[in-house]
PDB file with SEQRES, HELIX, SHEET and CRYST1 records, atoms N, CA, C and O in Angstrom:
SEQRES   1 A   82  MET SER GLN GLY LEU ASN CYS ARG ILE LEU VAL LYS GLN          
SEQRES   2 A   82  HIS LEU SER ASP ARG TRP ALA GLU TRP PHE GLY GLY LEU          
SEQRES   3 A   82  HIS VAL GLN ASN LEU PRO THR GLY GLU ALA LEU LEU PHE          
SEQRES   4 A   82  GLY THR VAL PRO ASP HIS ALA ALA LEU TYR GLY ILE LEU          
SEQRES   5 A   82  THR HIS MET ARG ASP LEU ASP VAL GLN ILE LEU SER VAL          
SEQRES   6 A   82  ASP ALA ASN PRO VAL ASP LEU PRO GLU SER GLN ALA GLU          
SEQRES   7 A   82  MET PRO ALA LYS                                              
HELIX    1 AA1 ASP A   17  ALA A   20  5                                   4    
HELIX    2 AA2 HIS A   45  ASP A   57  1                                  13    
HELIX    3 AA3 GLU A   74  ALA A   77  1                                   4    
SHEET    1 AA1 4 HIS A  27  ASN A  30  0                                        
SHEET    2 AA1 4 ALA A  36  VAL A  42 -1                                        
SHEET    3 AA1 4 SER A   2  VAL A  11 -1                                        
SHEET    4 AA1 4 ILE A  62  LEU A  72 -1                                        
CRYST1    1.000    1.000    1.000  90.00  90.00  90.00 P 1           1          
ATOM      1  N   MET A   1      -1.463 -20.508  23.097  1.00  0.00           N  
ATOM      2  CA  MET A   1      -0.801 -19.679  22.156  1.00  0.00           C  
ATOM      3  C   MET A   1      -1.045 -20.199  20.707  1.00  0.00           C  
ATOM      4  O   MET A   1      -1.289 -21.386  20.487  1.00  0.00           O  
ATOM      5  N   SER A   2      -0.971 -19.312  19.789  1.00  0.00           N  
ATOM      6  CA  SER A   2      -1.080 -19.727  18.385  1.00  0.00           C  
ATOM      7  C   SER A   2       0.159 -19.170  17.616  1.00  0.00           C  
ATOM      8  O   SER A   2       0.967 -18.417  18.158  1.00  0.00           O  
ATOM      9  N   GLN A   3       0.255 -19.570  16.373  1.00  0.00           N  
ATOM     10  CA  GLN A   3       1.387 -19.151  15.560  1.00  0.00           C  
ATOM     11  C   GLN A   3       1.041 -17.917  14.716  1.00  0.00           C  
ATOM     12  O   GLN A   3      -0.029 -17.845  14.111  1.00  0.00           O  
ATOM     13  N   GLY A   4       1.951 -16.965  14.689  1.00  0.00           N  
ATOM     14  CA  GLY A   4       1.861 -15.854  13.808  1.00  0.00           C  
ATOM     15  C   GLY A   4       3.128 -15.843  12.965  1.00  0.00           C  
ATOM     16  O   GLY A   4       3.856 -16.834  12.921  1.00  0.00           O  
ATOM     17  N   LEU A   5       3.382 -14.768  12.324  1.00  0.00           N  
ATOM     18  CA  LEU A   5       4.604 -14.623  11.459  1.00  0.00           C  
ATOM     19  C   LEU A   5       5.347 -13.327  11.813  1.00  0.00           C  
ATOM     20  O   LEU A   5       4.764 -12.243  11.851  1.00  0.00           O  
ATOM     21  N   ASN A   6       6.598 -13.469  12.059  1.00  0.00           N  
ATOM     22  CA  ASN A   6       7.476 -12.261  12.262  1.00  0.00           C  
ATOM     23  C   ASN A   6       7.994 -11.942  10.896  1.00  0.00           C  
ATOM     24  O   ASN A   6       8.739 -12.733  10.317  1.00  0.00           O  
ATOM     25  N   CYS A   7       7.611 -10.771  10.347  1.00  0.00           N  
ATOM     26  CA  CYS A   7       7.883 -10.420   8.924  1.00  0.00           C  
ATOM     27  C   CYS A   7       8.863  -9.270   8.800  1.00  0.00           C  
ATOM     28  O   CYS A   7       8.911  -8.363   9.631  1.00  0.00           O  
ATOM     29  N   ARG A   8       9.643  -9.341   7.727  1.00  0.00           N  
ATOM     30  CA  ARG A   8      10.505  -8.274   7.273  1.00  0.00           C  
ATOM     31  C   ARG A   8      10.327  -8.169   5.752  1.00  0.00           C  
ATOM     32  O   ARG A   8      10.587  -9.127   5.024  1.00  0.00           O  
ATOM     33  N   ILE A   9       9.893  -7.026   5.292  1.00  0.00           N  
ATOM     34  CA  ILE A   9       9.671  -6.820   3.880  1.00  0.00           C  
ATOM     35  C   ILE A   9      10.488  -5.608   3.463  1.00  0.00           C  
ATOM     36  O   ILE A   9      10.330  -4.525   4.027  1.00  0.00           O  
ATOM     37  N   LEU A  10      11.378  -5.789   2.458  1.00  0.00           N  
ATOM     38  CA  LEU A  10      12.193  -4.705   1.908  1.00  0.00           C  
ATOM     39  C   LEU A  10      11.562  -4.268   0.628  1.00  0.00           C  
ATOM     40  O   LEU A  10      11.253  -5.091  -0.232  1.00  0.00           O  
ATOM     41  N   VAL A  11      11.360  -2.946   0.484  1.00  0.00           N  
ATOM     42  CA  VAL A  11      10.783  -2.381  -0.719  1.00  0.00           C  
ATOM     43  C   VAL A  11      11.733  -1.327  -1.318  1.00  0.00           C  
ATOM     44  O   VAL A  11      12.605  -0.792  -0.634  1.00  0.00           O  
ATOM     45  N   LYS A  12      11.536  -1.048  -2.611  1.00  0.00           N  
ATOM     46  CA  LYS A  12      12.517  -0.237  -3.342  1.00  0.00           C  
ATOM     47  C   LYS A  12      12.459   1.282  -3.017  1.00  0.00           C  
ATOM     48  O   LYS A  12      13.436   1.986  -3.270  1.00  0.00           O  
ATOM     49  N   GLN A  13      11.348   1.793  -2.471  1.00  0.00           N  
ATOM     50  CA  GLN A  13      11.290   3.243  -2.199  1.00  0.00           C  
ATOM     51  C   GLN A  13      10.940   3.521  -0.807  1.00  0.00           C  
ATOM     52  O   GLN A  13      10.415   2.661  -0.099  1.00  0.00           O  
ATOM     53  N   HIS A  14      11.227   4.742  -0.381  1.00  0.00           N  
ATOM     54  CA  HIS A  14      10.866   5.215   0.950  1.00  0.00           C  
ATOM     55  C   HIS A  14       9.313   5.276   1.076  1.00  0.00           C  
ATOM     56  O   HIS A  14       8.612   5.540   0.099  1.00  0.00           O  
ATOM     57  N   LEU A  15       8.824   5.035   2.257  1.00  0.00           N  
ATOM     58  CA  LEU A  15       7.372   5.094   2.551  1.00  0.00           C  
ATOM     59  C   LEU A  15       7.169   5.958   3.750  1.00  0.00           C  
ATOM     60  O   LEU A  15       8.006   5.964   4.653  1.00  0.00           O  
ATOM     61  N   SER A  16       6.063   6.705   3.794  1.00  0.00           N  
ATOM     62  CA  SER A  16       5.771   7.486   4.993  1.00  0.00           C  
ATOM     63  C   SER A  16       5.185   6.564   6.067  1.00  0.00           C  
ATOM     64  O   SER A  16       4.678   5.479   5.784  1.00  0.00           O  
ATOM     65  N   ASP A  17       5.280   7.052   7.334  1.00  0.00           N  
ATOM     66  CA  ASP A  17       4.707   6.252   8.450  1.00  0.00           C  
ATOM     67  C   ASP A  17       3.214   6.036   8.312  1.00  0.00           C  
ATOM     68  O   ASP A  17       2.693   5.068   8.867  1.00  0.00           O  
ATOM     69  N   ARG A  18       2.527   6.866   7.621  1.00  0.00           N  
ATOM     70  CA  ARG A  18       1.050   6.728   7.485  1.00  0.00           C  
ATOM     71  C   ARG A  18       0.695   5.437   6.749  1.00  0.00           C  
ATOM     72  O   ARG A  18      -0.427   4.945   6.869  1.00  0.00           O  
ATOM     73  N   TRP A  19       1.633   4.891   5.996  1.00  0.00           N  
ATOM     74  CA  TRP A  19       1.344   3.641   5.273  1.00  0.00           C  
ATOM     75  C   TRP A  19       1.321   2.419   6.149  1.00  0.00           C  
ATOM     76  O   TRP A  19       0.863   1.354   5.736  1.00  0.00           O  
ATOM     77  N   ALA A  20       1.829   2.576   7.397  1.00  0.00           N  
ATOM     78  CA  ALA A  20       1.867   1.450   8.356  1.00  0.00           C  
ATOM     79  C   ALA A  20       0.457   0.830   8.569  1.00  0.00           C  
ATOM     80  O   ALA A  20       0.303  -0.386   8.683  1.00  0.00           O  
ATOM     81  N   GLU A  21      -0.539   1.702   8.617  1.00  0.00           N  
ATOM     82  CA  GLU A  21      -1.919   1.209   8.783  1.00  0.00           C  
ATOM     83  C   GLU A  21      -2.385   0.368   7.622  1.00  0.00           C  
ATOM     84  O   GLU A  21      -3.078  -0.635   7.797  1.00  0.00           O  
ATOM     85  N   TRP A  22      -1.991   0.795   6.417  1.00  0.00           N  
ATOM     86  CA  TRP A  22      -2.365   0.043   5.173  1.00  0.00           C  
ATOM     87  C   TRP A  22      -1.645  -1.318   5.144  1.00  0.00           C  
ATOM     88  O   TRP A  22      -2.128  -2.287   4.558  1.00  0.00           O  
ATOM     89  N   PHE A  23      -0.486  -1.352   5.789  1.00  0.00           N  
ATOM     90  CA  PHE A  23       0.309  -2.612   5.722  1.00  0.00           C  
ATOM     91  C   PHE A  23       0.222  -3.398   7.005  1.00  0.00           C  
ATOM     92  O   PHE A  23       1.233  -3.885   7.511  1.00  0.00           O  
ATOM     93  N   GLY A  24      -0.995  -3.529   7.545  1.00  0.00           N  
ATOM     94  CA  GLY A  24      -1.266  -4.446   8.651  1.00  0.00           C  
ATOM     95  C   GLY A  24      -0.577  -4.023   9.956  1.00  0.00           C  
ATOM     96  O   GLY A  24      -0.357  -4.856  10.835  1.00  0.00           O  
ATOM     97  N   GLY A  25      -0.237  -2.739  10.086  1.00  0.00           N  
ATOM     98  CA  GLY A  25       0.386  -2.263  11.303  1.00  0.00           C  
ATOM     99  C   GLY A  25       1.868  -2.535  11.378  1.00  0.00           C  
ATOM    100  O   GLY A  25       2.473  -2.361  12.435  1.00  0.00           O  
ATOM    101  N   LEU A  26       2.469  -2.956  10.280  1.00  0.00           N  
ATOM    102  CA  LEU A  26       3.952  -3.165  10.277  1.00  0.00           C  
ATOM    103  C   LEU A  26       4.628  -1.811  10.437  1.00  0.00           C  
ATOM    104  O   LEU A  26       4.144  -0.796   9.936  1.00  0.00           O  
ATOM    105  N   HIS A  27       5.722  -1.812  11.122  1.00  0.00           N  
ATOM    106  CA  HIS A  27       6.536  -0.589  11.266  1.00  0.00           C  
ATOM    107  C   HIS A  27       7.279  -0.325  10.000  1.00  0.00           C  
ATOM    108  O   HIS A  27       7.680  -1.243   9.285  1.00  0.00           O  
ATOM    109  N   VAL A  28       7.466   0.978   9.721  1.00  0.00           N  
ATOM    110  CA  VAL A  28       8.164   1.379   8.520  1.00  0.00           C  
ATOM    111  C   VAL A  28       9.481   2.088   8.899  1.00  0.00           C  
ATOM    112  O   VAL A  28       9.475   3.048   9.669  1.00  0.00           O  
ATOM    113  N   GLN A  29      10.595   1.605   8.352  1.00  0.00           N  
ATOM    114  CA  GLN A  29      11.891   2.244   8.598  1.00  0.00           C  
ATOM    115  C   GLN A  29      12.495   2.520   7.231  1.00  0.00           C  
ATOM    116  O   GLN A  29      12.807   1.609   6.465  1.00  0.00           O  
ATOM    117  N   ASN A  30      12.655   3.855   6.943  1.00  0.00           N  
ATOM    118  CA  ASN A  30      13.305   4.246   5.700  1.00  0.00           C  
ATOM    119  C   ASN A  30      14.828   4.191   5.859  1.00  0.00           C  
ATOM    120  O   ASN A  30      15.396   4.703   6.823  1.00  0.00           O  
ATOM    121  N   LEU A  31      15.460   3.552   4.879  1.00  0.00           N  
ATOM    122  CA  LEU A  31      16.900   3.302   4.954  1.00  0.00           C  
ATOM    123  C   LEU A  31      17.638   4.337   4.145  1.00  0.00           C  
ATOM    124  O   LEU A  31      17.066   4.908   3.216  1.00  0.00           O  
ATOM    125  N   PRO A  32      18.890   4.598   4.466  1.00  0.00           N  
ATOM    126  CA  PRO A  32      19.712   5.591   3.728  1.00  0.00           C  
ATOM    127  C   PRO A  32      19.911   5.186   2.288  1.00  0.00           C  
ATOM    128  O   PRO A  32      20.279   6.035   1.476  1.00  0.00           O  
ATOM    129  N   THR A  33      19.693   3.962   1.931  1.00  0.00           N  
ATOM    130  CA  THR A  33      19.879   3.478   0.542  1.00  0.00           C  
ATOM    131  C   THR A  33      18.712   3.847  -0.367  1.00  0.00           C  
ATOM    132  O   THR A  33      18.754   3.579  -1.568  1.00  0.00           O  
ATOM    133  N   GLY A  34      17.657   4.469   0.202  1.00  0.00           N  
ATOM    134  CA  GLY A  34      16.490   4.841  -0.622  1.00  0.00           C  
ATOM    135  C   GLY A  34      15.411   3.765  -0.516  1.00  0.00           C  
ATOM    136  O   GLY A  34      14.323   3.937  -1.065  1.00  0.00           O  
ATOM    137  N   GLU A  35      15.689   2.660   0.176  1.00  0.00           N  
ATOM    138  CA  GLU A  35      14.750   1.592   0.354  1.00  0.00           C  
ATOM    139  C   GLU A  35      14.020   1.785   1.695  1.00  0.00           C  
ATOM    140  O   GLU A  35      14.377   2.639   2.505  1.00  0.00           O  
ATOM    141  N   ALA A  36      12.996   0.964   1.890  1.00  0.00           N  
ATOM    142  CA  ALA A  36      12.263   0.952   3.169  1.00  0.00           C  
ATOM    143  C   ALA A  36      12.103  -0.470   3.652  1.00  0.00           C  
ATOM    144  O   ALA A  36      11.897  -1.397   2.869  1.00  0.00           O  
ATOM    145  N   LEU A  37      12.203  -0.623   4.975  1.00  0.00           N  
ATOM    146  CA  LEU A  37      12.046  -1.889   5.599  1.00  0.00           C  
ATOM    147  C   LEU A  37      10.761  -1.840   6.399  1.00  0.00           C  
ATOM    148  O   LEU A  37      10.582  -0.973   7.254  1.00  0.00           O  
ATOM    149  N   LEU A  38       9.853  -2.788   6.112  1.00  0.00           N  
ATOM    150  CA  LEU A  38       8.662  -2.915   6.934  1.00  0.00           C  
ATOM    151  C   LEU A  38       8.820  -4.165   7.789  1.00  0.00           C  
ATOM    152  O   LEU A  38       9.209  -5.216   7.279  1.00  0.00           O  
ATOM    153  N   PHE A  39       8.523  -4.066   9.087  1.00  0.00           N  
ATOM    154  CA  PHE A  39       8.762  -5.190   9.967  1.00  0.00           C  
ATOM    155  C   PHE A  39       7.730  -5.229  11.048  1.00  0.00           C  
ATOM    156  O   PHE A  39       7.157  -4.197  11.398  1.00  0.00           O  
ATOM    157  N   GLY A  40       7.477  -6.400  11.589  1.00  0.00           N  
ATOM    158  CA  GLY A  40       6.546  -6.622  12.672  1.00  0.00           C  
ATOM    159  C   GLY A  40       5.956  -8.007  12.577  1.00  0.00           C  
ATOM    160  O   GLY A  40       6.453  -8.874  11.857  1.00  0.00           O  
ATOM    161  N   THR A  41       4.858  -8.199  13.340  1.00  0.00           N  
ATOM    162  CA  THR A  41       4.241  -9.518  13.413  1.00  0.00           C  
ATOM    163  C   THR A  41       2.836  -9.442  12.854  1.00  0.00           C  
ATOM    164  O   THR A  41       2.085  -8.515  13.160  1.00  0.00           O  
ATOM    165  N   VAL A  42       2.484 -10.414  12.038  1.00  0.00           N  
ATOM    166  CA  VAL A  42       1.143 -10.572  11.510  1.00  0.00           C  
ATOM    167  C   VAL A  42       0.550 -11.869  12.030  1.00  0.00           C  
ATOM    168  O   VAL A  42       1.298 -12.778  12.389  1.00  0.00           O  
ATOM    169  N   PRO A  43      -0.770 -11.982  12.080  1.00  0.00           N  
ATOM    170  CA  PRO A  43      -1.364 -13.180  12.712  1.00  0.00           C  
ATOM    171  C   PRO A  43      -1.220 -14.444  11.890  1.00  0.00           C  
ATOM    172  O   PRO A  43      -1.169 -15.529  12.470  1.00  0.00           O  
ATOM    173  N   ASP A  44      -1.150 -14.362  10.548  1.00  0.00           N  
ATOM    174  CA  ASP A  44      -1.073 -15.583   9.721  1.00  0.00           C  
ATOM    175  C   ASP A  44      -0.658 -15.276   8.311  1.00  0.00           C  
ATOM    176  O   ASP A  44      -0.394 -14.120   7.979  1.00  0.00           O  
ATOM    177  N   HIS A  45      -0.595 -16.294   7.468  1.00  0.00           N  
ATOM    178  CA  HIS A  45      -0.194 -16.160   6.068  1.00  0.00           C  
ATOM    179  C   HIS A  45      -1.206 -15.303   5.330  1.00  0.00           C  
ATOM    180  O   HIS A  45      -0.822 -14.494   4.486  1.00  0.00           O  
ATOM    181  N   ALA A  46      -2.498 -15.461   5.631  1.00  0.00           N  
ATOM    182  CA  ALA A  46      -3.504 -14.698   4.921  1.00  0.00           C  
ATOM    183  C   ALA A  46      -3.287 -13.209   5.118  1.00  0.00           C  
ATOM    184  O   ALA A  46      -3.462 -12.427   4.184  1.00  0.00           O  
ATOM    185  N   ALA A  47      -2.907 -12.813   6.323  1.00  0.00           N  
ATOM    186  CA  ALA A  47      -2.624 -11.382   6.599  1.00  0.00           C  
ATOM    187  C   ALA A  47      -1.370 -10.926   5.810  1.00  0.00           C  
ATOM    188  O   ALA A  47      -1.331  -9.815   5.282  1.00  0.00           O  
ATOM    189  N   LEU A  48      -0.371 -11.789   5.745  1.00  0.00           N  
ATOM    190  CA  LEU A  48       0.834 -11.439   4.961  1.00  0.00           C  
ATOM    191  C   LEU A  48       0.492 -11.259   3.495  1.00  0.00           C  
ATOM    192  O   LEU A  48       0.928 -10.295   2.866  1.00  0.00           O  
ATOM    193  N   TYR A  49      -0.296 -12.191   2.942  1.00  0.00           N  
ATOM    194  CA  TYR A  49      -0.670 -12.098   1.582  1.00  0.00           C  
ATOM    195  C   TYR A  49      -1.521 -10.841   1.274  1.00  0.00           C  
ATOM    196  O   TYR A  49      -1.409 -10.257   0.196  1.00  0.00           O  
ATOM    197  N   GLY A  50      -2.362 -10.445   2.231  1.00  0.00           N  
ATOM    198  CA  GLY A  50      -3.118  -9.227   2.108  1.00  0.00           C  
ATOM    199  C   GLY A  50      -2.224  -7.990   2.007  1.00  0.00           C  
ATOM    200  O   GLY A  50      -2.462  -7.097   1.194  1.00  0.00           O  
ATOM    201  N   ILE A  51      -1.182  -7.960   2.861  1.00  0.00           N  
ATOM    202  CA  ILE A  51      -0.206  -6.863   2.783  1.00  0.00           C  
ATOM    203  C   ILE A  51       0.496  -6.821   1.483  1.00  0.00           C  
ATOM    204  O   ILE A  51       0.648  -5.753   0.890  1.00  0.00           O  
ATOM    205  N   LEU A  52       0.938  -7.973   1.010  1.00  0.00           N  
ATOM    206  CA  LEU A  52       1.642  -8.039  -0.293  1.00  0.00           C  
ATOM    207  C   LEU A  52       0.731  -7.625  -1.427  1.00  0.00           C  
ATOM    208  O   LEU A  52       1.176  -6.992  -2.384  1.00  0.00           O  
ATOM    209  N   THR A  53      -0.570  -7.983  -1.328  1.00  0.00           N  
ATOM    210  CA  THR A  53      -1.540  -7.566  -2.319  1.00  0.00           C  
ATOM    211  C   THR A  53      -1.679  -6.017  -2.344  1.00  0.00           C  
ATOM    212  O   THR A  53      -1.704  -5.395  -3.406  1.00  0.00           O  
ATOM    213  N   HIS A  54      -1.765  -5.443  -1.166  1.00  0.00           N  
ATOM    214  CA  HIS A  54      -1.840  -3.966  -1.056  1.00  0.00           C  
ATOM    215  C   HIS A  54      -0.612  -3.367  -1.764  1.00  0.00           C  
ATOM    216  O   HIS A  54      -0.739  -2.431  -2.553  1.00  0.00           O  
ATOM    217  N   MET A  55       0.508  -3.887  -1.487  1.00  0.00           N  
ATOM    218  CA  MET A  55       1.776  -3.370  -2.083  1.00  0.00           C  
ATOM    219  C   MET A  55       1.707  -3.462  -3.639  1.00  0.00           C  
ATOM    220  O   MET A  55       2.061  -2.519  -4.347  1.00  0.00           O  
ATOM    221  N   ARG A  56       1.255  -4.594  -4.120  1.00  0.00           N  
ATOM    222  CA  ARG A  56       1.147  -4.760  -5.605  1.00  0.00           C  
ATOM    223  C   ARG A  56       0.143  -3.728  -6.138  1.00  0.00           C  
ATOM    224  O   ARG A  56       0.426  -3.068  -7.138  1.00  0.00           O  
ATOM    225  N   ASP A  57      -1.004  -3.575  -5.504  1.00  0.00           N  
ATOM    226  CA  ASP A  57      -2.047  -2.639  -5.952  1.00  0.00           C  
ATOM    227  C   ASP A  57      -1.544  -1.168  -5.978  1.00  0.00           C  
ATOM    228  O   ASP A  57      -1.980  -0.365  -6.803  1.00  0.00           O  
ATOM    229  N   LEU A  58      -0.613  -0.843  -5.046  1.00  0.00           N  
ATOM    230  CA  LEU A  58      -0.038   0.503  -4.932  1.00  0.00           C  
ATOM    231  C   LEU A  58       1.257   0.662  -5.796  1.00  0.00           C  
ATOM    232  O   LEU A  58       1.870   1.730  -5.819  1.00  0.00           O  
ATOM    233  N   ASP A  59       1.639  -0.405  -6.486  1.00  0.00           N  
ATOM    234  CA  ASP A  59       2.809  -0.394  -7.334  1.00  0.00           C  
ATOM    235  C   ASP A  59       4.101  -0.184  -6.484  1.00  0.00           C  
ATOM    236  O   ASP A  59       5.028   0.498  -6.921  1.00  0.00           O  
ATOM    237  N   VAL A  60       4.140  -0.768  -5.291  1.00  0.00           N  
ATOM    238  CA  VAL A  60       5.353  -0.715  -4.497  1.00  0.00           C  
ATOM    239  C   VAL A  60       6.180  -1.927  -4.830  1.00  0.00           C  
ATOM    240  O   VAL A  60       5.740  -3.065  -4.662  1.00  0.00           O  
ATOM    241  N   GLN A  61       7.382  -1.678  -5.304  1.00  0.00           N  
ATOM    242  CA  GLN A  61       8.274  -2.756  -5.732  1.00  0.00           C  
ATOM    243  C   GLN A  61       8.876  -3.492  -4.521  1.00  0.00           C  
ATOM    244  O   GLN A  61       9.574  -2.891  -3.704  1.00  0.00           O  
ATOM    245  N   ILE A  62       8.600  -4.771  -4.424  1.00  0.00           N  
ATOM    246  CA  ILE A  62       9.098  -5.569  -3.314  1.00  0.00           C  
ATOM    247  C   ILE A  62      10.435  -6.177  -3.708  1.00  0.00           C  
ATOM    248  O   ILE A  62      10.568  -6.774  -4.776  1.00  0.00           O  
ATOM    249  N   LEU A  63      11.453  -6.013  -2.807  1.00  0.00           N  
ATOM    250  CA  LEU A  63      12.761  -6.530  -3.094  1.00  0.00           C  
ATOM    251  C   LEU A  63      12.966  -7.875  -2.351  1.00  0.00           C  
ATOM    252  O   LEU A  63      13.635  -8.768  -2.871  1.00  0.00           O  
ATOM    253  N   SER A  64      12.419  -8.011  -1.192  1.00  0.00           N  
ATOM    254  CA  SER A  64      12.560  -9.289  -0.459  1.00  0.00           C  
ATOM    255  C   SER A  64      11.498  -9.401   0.653  1.00  0.00           C  
ATOM    256  O   SER A  64      11.036  -8.399   1.199  1.00  0.00           O  
ATOM    257  N   VAL A  65      11.133 -10.640   0.965  1.00  0.00           N  
ATOM    258  CA  VAL A  65      10.215 -10.965   2.022  1.00  0.00           C  
ATOM    259  C   VAL A  65      10.829 -12.058   2.884  1.00  0.00           C  
ATOM    260  O   VAL A  65      11.308 -13.072   2.377  1.00  0.00           O  
ATOM    261  N   ASP A  66      10.806 -11.837   4.188  1.00  0.00           N  
ATOM    262  CA  ASP A  66      11.233 -12.871   5.143  1.00  0.00           C  
ATOM    263  C   ASP A  66      10.148 -13.014   6.178  1.00  0.00           C  
ATOM    264  O   ASP A  66       9.776 -12.029   6.816  1.00  0.00           O  
ATOM    265  N   ALA A  67       9.641 -14.183   6.361  1.00  0.00           N  
ATOM    266  CA  ALA A  67       8.581 -14.443   7.328  1.00  0.00           C  
ATOM    267  C   ALA A  67       8.911 -15.731   8.109  1.00  0.00           C  
ATOM    268  O   ALA A  67       9.113 -16.791   7.517  1.00  0.00           O  
ATOM    269  N   ASN A  68       8.961 -15.621   9.428  1.00  0.00           N  
ATOM    270  CA  ASN A  68       9.280 -16.745  10.278  1.00  0.00           C  
ATOM    271  C   ASN A  68       8.214 -16.920  11.332  1.00  0.00           C  
ATOM    272  O   ASN A  68       7.750 -15.941  11.916  1.00  0.00           O  
ATOM    273  N   PRO A  69       7.810 -18.180  11.589  1.00  0.00           N  
ATOM    274  CA  PRO A  69       6.789 -18.449  12.605  1.00  0.00           C  
ATOM    275  C   PRO A  69       7.182 -18.010  13.992  1.00  0.00           C  
ATOM    276  O   PRO A  69       8.338 -18.162  14.387  1.00  0.00           O  
ATOM    277  N   VAL A  70       6.253 -17.474  14.729  1.00  0.00           N  
ATOM    278  CA  VAL A  70       6.444 -17.003  16.078  1.00  0.00           C  
ATOM    279  C   VAL A  70       5.195 -17.289  16.887  1.00  0.00           C  
ATOM    280  O   VAL A  70       4.078 -17.185  16.381  1.00  0.00           O  
ATOM    281  N   ASP A  71       5.390 -17.653  18.154  1.00  0.00           N  
ATOM    282  CA  ASP A  71       4.188 -17.872  19.034  1.00  0.00           C  
ATOM    283  C   ASP A  71       3.575 -16.533  19.422  1.00  0.00           C  
ATOM    284  O   ASP A  71       4.281 -15.615  19.839  1.00  0.00           O  
ATOM    285  N   LEU A  72       2.248 -16.429  19.282  1.00  0.00           N  
ATOM    286  CA  LEU A  72       1.490 -15.239  19.641  1.00  0.00           C  
ATOM    287  C   LEU A  72       0.614 -15.523  20.818  1.00  0.00           C  
ATOM    288  O   LEU A  72       0.091 -16.631  20.934  1.00  0.00           O  
ATOM    289  N   PRO A  73       0.423 -14.534  21.733  1.00  0.00           N  
ATOM    290  CA  PRO A  73      -0.616 -14.694  22.735  1.00  0.00           C  
ATOM    291  C   PRO A  73      -1.931 -14.739  22.056  1.00  0.00           C  
ATOM    292  O   PRO A  73      -2.091 -14.160  20.981  1.00  0.00           O  
ATOM    293  N   GLU A  74      -2.903 -15.417  22.651  1.00  0.00           N  
ATOM    294  CA  GLU A  74      -4.244 -15.561  22.035  1.00  0.00           C  
ATOM    295  C   GLU A  74      -4.876 -14.203  21.645  1.00  0.00           C  
ATOM    296  O   GLU A  74      -5.508 -14.092  20.594  1.00  0.00           O  
ATOM    297  N   SER A  75      -4.704 -13.184  22.492  1.00  0.00           N  
ATOM    298  CA  SER A  75      -5.338 -11.918  22.212  1.00  0.00           C  
ATOM    299  C   SER A  75      -4.783 -11.263  20.918  1.00  0.00           C  
ATOM    300  O   SER A  75      -5.542 -10.622  20.191  1.00  0.00           O  
ATOM    301  N   GLN A  76      -3.506 -11.412  20.632  1.00  0.00           N  
ATOM    302  CA  GLN A  76      -2.927 -10.905  19.404  1.00  0.00           C  
ATOM    303  C   GLN A  76      -3.286 -11.731  18.220  1.00  0.00           C  
ATOM    304  O   GLN A  76      -3.429 -11.174  17.131  1.00  0.00           O  
ATOM    305  N   ALA A  77      -3.443 -13.025  18.346  1.00  0.00           N  
ATOM    306  CA  ALA A  77      -3.784 -13.907  17.257  1.00  0.00           C  
ATOM    307  C   ALA A  77      -5.185 -13.652  16.757  1.00  0.00           C  
ATOM    308  O   ALA A  77      -5.486 -13.991  15.613  1.00  0.00           O  
ATOM    309  N   GLU A  78      -6.042 -13.080  17.546  1.00  0.00           N  
ATOM    310  CA  GLU A  78      -7.399 -12.827  17.140  1.00  0.00           C  
ATOM    311  C   GLU A  78      -7.600 -11.489  16.478  1.00  0.00           C  
ATOM    312  O   GLU A  78      -8.707 -11.179  16.039  1.00  0.00           O  
ATOM    313  N   MET A  79      -6.544 -10.677  16.394  1.00  0.00           N  
ATOM    314  CA  MET A  79      -6.650  -9.333  15.755  1.00  0.00           C  
ATOM    315  C   MET A  79      -6.864  -9.523  14.284  1.00  0.00           C  
ATOM    316  O   MET A  79      -6.147 -10.290  13.642  1.00  0.00           O  
ATOM    317  N   PRO A  80      -7.883  -8.807  13.712  1.00  0.00           N  
ATOM    318  CA  PRO A  80      -8.093  -8.932  12.264  1.00  0.00           C  
ATOM    319  C   PRO A  80      -7.015  -8.166  11.462  1.00  0.00           C  
ATOM    320  O   PRO A  80      -6.520  -7.118  11.877  1.00  0.00           O  
ATOM    321  N   ALA A  81      -6.690  -8.733  10.323  1.00  0.00           N  
ATOM    322  CA  ALA A  81      -5.720  -8.012   9.429  1.00  0.00           C  
ATOM    323  C   ALA A  81      -6.410  -6.904   8.758  1.00  0.00           C  
ATOM    324  O   ALA A  81      -7.605  -7.001   8.479  1.00  0.00           O  
ATOM    325  N   LYS A  82      -5.689  -5.802   8.471  1.00  0.00           N  
ATOM    326  CA  LYS A  82      -6.270  -4.635   7.818  1.00  0.00           C  
ATOM    327  C   LYS A  82      -6.039  -4.763   6.335  1.00  0.00           C  
ATOM    328  O   LYS A  82      -6.445  -3.889   5.569  1.00  0.00           O  
TER     329      LYS A  82                                                      
END                                                                             
């Protein structure tokens, strides 16, 4: 097994589900407060930084980021970040 990151990213605006692919396959949940929560597992810090860079490039305002190490099966750890 290898280490990945279990991530939760809160952003200031609602996002459509089609953005999940742009954000490394994270799930998108729009909240009643007008914010959106992206959550899921990424293989490493580089993948997380790639997602955050996409958000910056798209002018998505990030409110918070929470990332905690998690053990990944080898097959999931080898998945490339989008």
